[in-house]
C-alpha positions in Angstrom: 72.8 90.8 119.0 76.2 91.4 117.7 77.7 88.1 115.9 74.9 85.9 116.6 75.0 81.9 115.5 78.9 82.2 115.6 81.1 81.1 119.6 83.4 84.4 119.3 85.7 82.1 121.7 86.0 79.1 118.5 89.3 79.1 117.2 89.0 80.5 113.0 89.8 78.3 110.9 93.2 78.6 109.4 93.5 79.5 106.1 96.3 77.1 104.0 98.2 78.4 101.4 98.3 75.6 98.9 101.9 75.4 95.9 100.8 74.4 92.5 102.5 71.0 92.8 100.6 71.1 96.3 97.6 71.1 93.9 99.0 68.7 91.4 99.8 66.2 94.5 96.4 66.1 96.1 94.8 66.0 92.5 96.7 62.6 91.9 95.7 60.8 95.2 92.1 62.3 94.9 92.1 60.8 91.0 92.6 57.0 93.1 90.1 57.0 94.5 86.7 55.1 93.5 83.9 57.1 91.7 80.2 57.2 93.2 79.2 59.0 89.4 81.1 61.8 87.3 81.7 64.2 90.6 81.6 62.1 93.2 83.8 60.4 95.9 82.5 57.0 97.7 82.2 58.1 101.3 84.9 58.4 103.8 87.5 59.4 101.0 89.2 62.0 102.9 91.3 59.7 104.9 92.8 57.9 102.1 93.5 61.1 100.7 94.9 63.1 103.6 97.0 60.2 104.5 98.3 59.4 100.6 99.1 63.3 100.3 101.5 63.5 103.6 103.0 60.8 102.5 103.9 62.9 100.0 104.0 66.4 101.3 105.6 65.9 104.7 105.4 68.8 107.1 102.2 70.7 104.9 99.8 68.5 107.5 96.9 69.8 106.4 93.0 69.4 108.1 90.8 67.2 106.5 88.6 70.5 106.6 91.2 71.9 103.8 91.2 69.4 102.1 87.7 69.1 101.7 86.9 72.9 100.9 90.3 72.2 98.5 88.3 69.8 96.8 85.3 71.8 96.3 87.0 75.0 94.8 88.7 72.6 92.6 85.4 71.1 91.1 83.6 74.8 91.4 86.4 75.9 88.8 86.5 72.7 87.0 82.9 73.0 86.7 83.6 76.9 84.8 86.0 75.7 83.0 83.6 72.8 81.3 81.0 75.4 80.7 83.1 78.3 79.0 84.3 75.6 76.1 80.9 74.2 76.0 79.8 78.0 75.5 82.5 77.9 72.3 86.0 79.4 74.1 89.1 77.5 74.1 92.1 76.5 75.5 95.6 77.0 75.2 97.3 75.0 76.2 101.0 76.2 76.3 99.9 78.6 79.4 96.6 76.7 79.7 94.2 79.6 79.7 91.2 80.0 78.6 91.3 82.0 74.8 88.7 83.8 72.8 87.3 86.3 70.6 86.3 89.6 72.0 82.5 89.4 70.9 82.3 86.0 72.6 83.2 87.5 75.8 81.9 90.3 76.1 78.6 88.2 75.3 78.8 85.8 77.6 79.3 88.4 80.2 76.2 89.9 79.4 74.3 86.7 80.3 76.3 86.0 83.3 75.7 89.1 84.1 71.8 89.0 83.9 71.8 85.3 85.3 74.1 86.8 88.2 70.7 89.6 89.1 68.1 87.0 88.8 69.6 85.0 91.7 
């Protein structure tokens, strides 16, 4: 059975390319929404964020799925950065890159690869 669980005639979702400026505007729109807990937004957050985003970035018109997907991706990346900073790495404010000594990177990668093998 080829491609089970997927309708071959259904349209494929369009991948949205985000510029740095569009990401900044999206973050500003997301920050206007009340939080339920540190990482959660209240139910129904997508419609006001989509409306604000489309008003500030005319012509982009991402779908609610694209906004939600970008939000999930940014949360994932934020979690990785927070983990690295807690593990002794630093942040170069000028280049906005995670920095650390070579031995720290090597040790972190060994632990990370070990964790990947266990899952």
